[in-house]
C-alpha positions as CSV (number, residue, x, y, z in Angstrom):
1,X,28.6,14.9,35.1
2,X,29.1,11.4,36.5
3,X,30.8,9.1,34.4
4,X,27.7,6.6,34.9
5,X,25.3,9.2,33.4
6,X,27.6,9.8,30.6
7,X,27.8,5.9,29.9
8,X,24.0,5.1,30.0
9,X,22.7,8.2,28.5
10,X,22.8,7.2,24.9
11,X,21.5,3.6,25.3
12,X,18.7,5.2,27.3
13,X,17.6,7.4,24.7
14,X,17.7,4.6,21.8
15,X,15.4,2.4,24.1
16,X,12.8,5.1,25.0
17,X,13.0,5.9,21.3
18,X,12.1,2.5,20.4
19,X,9.7,1.9,23.1
20,X,7.7,5.0,21.8
21,X,7.9,3.7,18.1
22,X,6.5,0.3,19.3
23,X,3.7,1.9,21.5
24,X,2.8,4.1,18.7
25,X,2.7,1.2,16.4
26,X,-0.1,-0.3,18.2
27,X,-2.1,2.4,18.9
28,X,-3.3,3.6,15.5
29,X,-3.1,4.9,11.8
30,X,-1.9,8.2,10.3
31,X,0.2,10.4,12.1
32,X,1.0,7.2,14.8
33,X,2.3,5.5,11.8
34,X,5.0,8.1,10.9
35,X,5.8,8.2,14.5
36,X,6.3,4.6,14.6
37,X,8.7,4.7,11.2
38,X,10.5,7.3,13.0
39,X,10.9,5.8,16.3
40,X,11.8,2.5,15.1
41,X,13.9,3.5,12.1
42,X,16.1,5.9,13.8
43,X,17.8,3.4,16.4
44,X,18.4,0.8,13.5
45,X,20.0,3.3,11.8
46,X,21.9,4.5,14.6
47,X,22.8,1.0,15.3
48,X,24.0,0.5,11.8
49,X,26.2,3.7,11.4
50,X,29.4,2.5,12.6
51,X,29.1,-0.6,10.3
52,X,28.6,1.8,7.4
53,X,31.4,4.1,8.5
54,X,34.0,0.9,8.6
55,X,33.0,-0.3,5.0
56,X,33.8,3.5,3.8
57,X,37.2,3.3,5.1
58,X,38.0,0.1,3.7
59,X,37.1,1.1,0.2
60,X,40.1,1.9,-2.0
């Protein structure tokens, strides 16, 4: 695997997941809402994960 592919793979997947979440939020209700929650919530959790890990390490 090329180093450029490995560098941009995770940000590309997070961006695609966010785009799917945004589009599904605009499309409708019901099942689309669940897709929107997952599509927008998972990237938010992934973005906050390093901050949560760092705060657990600092606790005595």
